[in-house]
TORDREN-77643 format. One record per residue (C-alpha): x, y, z; residue number from 1. Coordinates in steps of 0.001 Angstrom, whole numbers, plus 524288, in hexadecimal, padded with zeros to 5 digits. Layout:
<sites>
   east  north     up    i
      X      Y      Z  NUM
...
</sites>
This chain:
<sites>
   east  north     up    i
  7BF27  83B26  82A2F    1
  7C127  8495E  82DBA    2
  7CC9A  84E66  8358E    3
  7C32D  85419  83F84    4
  7BCC3  846F7  841D0    5
  7C9C0  8403B  843D1    6
  7CDE0  84ABC  84D76    7
  7C15D  8487F  854F6    8
  7C4E1  83A2C  85699    9
  7D38F  83A9F  85899   10
  7DD09  841B5  86168   11
  7E6D6  84443  85698   12
  7F54B  84514  85980   13
  7F875  84421  84B0C   14
  7EF3D  8480C  84046   15
  7F1FC  849A8  831D8   16
  7EAC9  84910  824F6   17
  7EFDE  83EC0  81B7C   18
  7EC5E  83C33  80D4E   19
  7EB65  82D6C  80D06   20
  7E41A  8239E  804AC   21
  7DEC5  815EA  803F0   22
  7DE83  80EE9  7F6F9   23
  7D016  80D09  7F425   24
  7CA8D  81907  7FAD1   25
  7CAEE  8279A  7F81E   26
  7D7D4  82D9F  7FC7D   27
  7D49D  8377E  80721   28
  7DB9B  8414E  80F5E   29
  7DB08  83A19  81C41   30
  7DCF4  83C64  82AA1   31
  7E72F  833F4  83103   32
  7E5AF  83179  83F86   33
  7F22F  82ED4  8472C   34
  7ED6C  830DC  85506   35
  7E76B  82A79  860D7   36
  7D8E2  82BB0  86302   37
  7D334  8348F  86D5E   38
  7D20E  82F44  87B17   39
  7C38F  82C83  87A1A   40
  7C5E3  82419  86E20   41
  7D185  81C5C  872FC   42
  7C8DD  81101  876C1   43
  7BF6C  81263  86B81   44
  7BDD9  80579  86426   45
  7C40A  8055B  856B2   46
  7B6DF  80271  8509D   47
  7B0D5  80EBD  8567D   48
  7BC93  81713  852F9   49
  7BBC8  81370  8449B   50
  7AD08  81497  8448E   51
  7AE16  82262  84A10   52
  7B88E  82631  84047   53
  7B103  82131  8348D   54
  7A312  823EA  838E6   55
  79FC6  815DA  835C3   56
  7A08A  8087E  83C14   57
  7ADD7  801F5  83CAE   58
  7B087  7F3D5  8404F   59
  7BC54  7EE3B  8475E   60
  7C0D9  7E07A  84407   61
  7CAE7  7D9AD  84CA9   62
  7C92A  7CC45  84674   63
  7D639  7CDBA  83F7F   64
  7DD78  7CBAC  84C2A   65
  7D8CE  7D6DC  854AA   66
  7E1E7  7DEC4  85D51   67
  7EA07  7D2BA  860AC   68
  7EBFE  7D066  8521E   69
  7EFD9  7DE96  85050   70
  7E540  7E092  84609   71
  7D8E1  7E8AF  84655   72
  7CF12  7EA9B  83B5E   73
  7C5AC  7F5FB  83A55   74
  7BB26  7F4E9  82FE7   75
  7B522  80197  82B0C   76
  7ABC0  80503  81FF5   77
  7B1F1  80C4D  814A4   78
  7AC7D  819C1  811C5   79
  7AC61  821E6  80572   80
  7B94A  828D2  802BF   81
  7BF0A  822BB  80EF8   82
  7CCD0  81DE2  8100D   83
  7D553  81718  81A14   84
  7E416  81793  81910   85
  7EB96  80B6A  81CC6   86
  7F88E  80AB2  823C1   87
  801A9  8005C  82914   88
  7F882  7FD48  83470   89
  7EBEA  7FD80  82CAD   90
  7E6D3  7F625  820DE   91
  7D9F2  7F91D  81A24   92
  7D24E  7EDDE  8143F   93
  7C5A5  7EFFC  80CBE   94
  7BAB1  7E645  80C41   95
  7B69B  7E165  7FEC3   96
  7AD11  7EC65  7FC1B   97
  7B611  7F68B  80220   98
  7AB28  7FB74  80ADD   99
  7B2D3  7F8EC  81747  100
  7C10E  7F9F4  81B0B  101
  7C7F6  7F118  824A7  102
  7D2CD  7F83C  82BCD  103
  7DCC0  7EE69  830A9  104
  7E55C  7F415  83B6B  105
  7F247  7EE7C  83FDD  106
  7F28A  7F089  84E95  107
  8003E  7EB6A  850F8  108
  80581  7F917  85416  109
  7F952  7FDE4  85B22  110
  7F7F8  80551  8643C  111
  80631  809D0  863D3  112
  803E3  80E26  855C2  113
  7F651  81427  8537E  114
  7EE40  80F0C  84849  115
  7EC6C  81861  83CE9  116
  7DFB1  81948  83586  117
  7DE25  822B3  82A2D  118
  7D03F  824A2  8256D  119
  7CBB1  82F88  81C96  120
  7C212  8342A  81278  121
  7C391  83C83  8067B  122
  7B925  8455E  8011D  123
  7BE74  8479A  7F375  124
  7C8C4  841F5  7EA6B  125
  7CFD6  84AF7  7E0FB  126
  7D188  84769  7D29C  127
  7E040  84646  7D475  128
  7DE62  83D1B  7DFFD  129
  7D4CB  834EC  7D846  130
  7DE05  833D1  7CC9C  131
  7E996  83060  7D543  132
  7E17A  82661  7DC99  133
  7DD69  81FE4  7CFCF  134
  7EB6F  81FE4  7CAC4  135
  7F0E7  819F9  7D737  136
  7E612  80FCC  7D795  137
  7EAA6  80AEC  7CA5A  138
  7F915  80C8F  7CD7F  139
  7F7A9  8041B  7D9A3  140
  7F175  7F932  7D19F  141
  7FD51  7F93A  7C8A3  142
  8069E  7F9B2  7D43B  143
  80031  7ED53  7D958  144
  80121  7E705  7CBF1  145
  80F87  7EA80  7CBBE  146
  8116E  7E4A7  7D93E  147
  80BC1  7D7D7  7D465  148
  813F2  7D899  7C7EB  149
  820ED  7DADA  7CEC7  150
  81DBC  7D12B  7D988  151
  81B46  7C667  7CFB1  152
  8277B  7CA63  7C82B  153
  82FDA  7C92B  7D46B  154
  829FB  7BBF9  7D7DC  155
  82C0A  7B6FE  7C9F2  156
  83A45  7BB49  7CAA3  157
  83BDA  7B3ED  7D77F  158
  835D2  7A79A  7D1FB  159
  83ECC  7A7BD  7C617  160
  84B92  7ABB1  7CC99  161
  84A13  7A72F  7DAAE  162
  84C7E  7B4D0  7DFEF  163
  8463F  7C233  7E008  164
  84AD3  7CD45  7D721  165
  857EB  7D304  7DBC0  166
  858A4  7C936  7E6E5  167
  866D4  7C75D  7EB02  168
  86BB9  7D304  7E31B  169
  86DE6  7DBBF  7EEFA  170
  8715B  7DA83  7FD5A  171
  8681A  7E58E  800ED  172
  85A51  7E9BA  7FD4A  173
  8590A  7EA35  7EE8D  174
  84EE2  7F350  7E870  175
  8487E  7F581  7DB3A  176
  84007  801AE  7D9D1  177
  836E5  7FE44  7CEB2  178
  8342B  80B50  7C845  179
  831AC  80F6D  7BA31  180
  83B48  8192C  7B41D  181
  832D7  824EE  7B7AC  182
  831C6  82001  7C5BD  183
  84047  81DC5  7C7EC  184
  84289  82B17  7CE16  185
  838E7  82781  7D8DB  186
  83EC6  81A07  7DB4A  187
  848A8  81E8E  7E54B  188
  84BDE  81CA0  7F392  189
  8524E  80F3E  7F434  190
  85C92  80FD6  7FF1F  191
  86A5F  80FBA  7F96D  192
  86E77  803CD  8015D  193
  864CA  7FB61  7F9D0  194
  86671  7F66A  7EBFF  195
  85E00  7FBB4  7E106  196
  85B93  7F54C  7D3CD  197
  85588  7FD2E  7C8CA  198
  8490F  7F92D  7C1D5  199
  84F10  7F47D  7B518  200
  85961  7EC45  7BC11  201
  84E83  7E637  7C415  202
  846F2  7E35D  7B7A2  203
  85303  7DC76  7B21E  204
  8540E  7D419  7BE64  205
  845DB  7D001  7BD2E  206
  846CB  7CD36  7AEA0  207
  85303  7C4F5  7B064  208
  84CA8  7BCE9  7BB1E  209
  83F95  7BB69  7B42C  210
  84516  7B978  7A689  211
  83BCC  7C33C  7A047  212
  8390B  7D1B2  79E9F  213
  83312  7D887  7AA53  214
  82A14  7E446  7A9FB  215
  829F1  7ED81  7B592  216
  81E34  7F432  7BBA5  217
  81F8D  80187  7C1F4  218
  81761  80989  7CB5A  219
  80DA6  811A3  7C34D  220
  8107D  81E01  7CB3D  221
  819D6  8271F  7C409  222
  81C8E  82FA0  7CFED  223
  81BDB  82A4E  7DDDD  224
  8100D  82E64  7E5F9  225
  81223  82AAA  7F42C  226
  81819  81D62  7F108  227
  8238F  81917  7E86F  228
  81FE2  817DE  7DA19  229
  828A3  80C14  7D7DE  230
  82932  7FDF0  7DC45  231
  833D1  7F849  7E4F6  232
  83A86  7EB11  7E499  233
  843DF  7E7EC  7EFB7  234
  84B34  7DB92  7F32E  235
  853C4  7D8C5  7FEE5  236
  85A0B  7CB5A  8006F  237
  84F22  7C243  7FBCC  238
  8439D  7CB27  7FF4A  239
  83D16  7D3D3  7F528  240
  832F6  7DEA9  7F62C  241
  82B54  7E51D  7EB24  242
  8233D  7F150  7EDE8  243
  8190A  7F992  7E6FC  244
  81286  805AB  7EC92  245
  803E8  80831  7EBAF  246
  7FCC7  81520  7EC66  247
  7F0E9  80F65  7F343  248
  7F103  80723  7FF81  249
  7ECC2  7F8F5  7FF48  250
  7EB5B  7EE76  80992  251
  7F77C  7E7BC  8040A  252
  80063  7F3C3  803D8  253
  8084D  7FAF1  80E19  254
  80495  80969  80FBF  255
  810F7  8117E  810EF  256
  80C12  81F30  80DDC  257
  80186  8269F  806B4  258
  7FF92  81FD7  7F998  259
  80B0C  816DE  7FCA4  260
  8071D  808B9  7FECD  261
  811C4  7FEA0  7FD4B  262
  80FEE  7F0C4  7F84D  263
  81B3A  7E716  7F889  264
  81D9E  7D8E5  7F524  265
  82895  7D084  7FA92  266
  82D43  7C288  7FBCF  267
  82E9D  7C465  80A8B  268
  823FF  7C271  814C2  269
  81C48  7CF48  814B0  270
  81D85  7D67B  821A6  271
  8168F  7E35A  81F26  272
  80A86  7E8D9  818BE  273
  80B88  7EA3B  80A07  274
  815F6  7DF96  808AA  275
  811C0  7D30C  801F4  276
  81654  7C6BD  7FB85  277
  811B4  7C751  7ED6B  278
  8097C  7BB00  7EE3E  279
  80238  7C031  7FA34  280
  8002E  7CDA4  7F44D  281
  7FA3C  7C7B8  7E80F  282
  7F0B4  7C015  7F091  283
  7EC5C  7CC0F  7F83C  284
  7DE5A  7CFB5  7F4B5  285
  7E042  7DE5E  7F65E  286
  7EC5B  7DE00  7EDC6  287
  7E53B  7D661  7E33F  288
  7D9CC  7DFDA  7E3A9  289
  7E2E8  7EB89  7E228  290
  7EB2F  7E4C7  7D7C6  291
  7DF55  7E158  7CF86  292
  7D8B8  7EE8E  7D0E1  293
  7D5B1  7F506  7C3E0  294
  7DDE0  8010D  7C060  295
  7D620  80C8B  7BB3A  296
  7E0A8  81003  7B139  297
  7E755  80319  7AED7  298
  7EBC1  806BC  7A116  299
  7F380  81257  7A61F  300
  7FAE6  80A3C  7B017  301
  7FD56  7FF32  7A669  302
  8034D  8092C  79D2F  303
  80C89  80D68  7A80D  304
  810A7  7FF41  7A9C7  305
  81390  7FE4F  79B37  306
  81B19  80B08  79B63  307
  823EF  806E7  7A6A5  308
  826DD  7F851  7A709  309
</sites>
């Protein structure tokens, strides 16, 4: 949608161009609207507002609880080269054929906090963008495989020893930044008041508890792009968290920044988006679909796993 068209519809107090993306759609340069609508549109039904914005019919579904349930769904047809960026108040769910998108809004902070909707189109994709998109598509598949691998490793350790790795070894938060040798210089930033265990010491802990050799998996990204290019294990008291960082957003991740979507597992009750118990994550249909997607250059990424393990 053009900047002119948005300005025709909105009285803009803030207006900026953002380069954002959504995983299965062309990455555009988009217009982000952070403003109230004009007076004549303040009482415009949501359905009409979206229909006007998209030049097509939109549907509103309140069957998921409606305003009293603090949920609102807007269903819109997908268009060529169209993208919608998600945020903490908005999840995007495709139907099976990916011809429509269901926008699920959390209204718990509305109207004190305006809803954000980012919709855009892109006319042309550069070769560099296409290559990076293909690389990150494959890298994300391996990040999800690694999440499953480490999650099952942690659970196996717990079953055999009765505790989680490093549990009881510190009175404060205890971190492991799982980075390959060439990534170590980027694995920084742990506050000095917390304890930090290096990768090889962590491997020794796992091997002692499991009674066998343990291979490690590392993020495929050599240099960080937006998100950390290493995995994080943290334990405090008897609660653990393990995190990977995806380039593309998914319904099961937490969007933190451009190309920075966090996915965590824990043994605690999840209380935020992107945080899961392993058994529930493995049952999630969207996770399984993404996990079992076919990499375009699987051999290349498997060779990286062999090189650093």
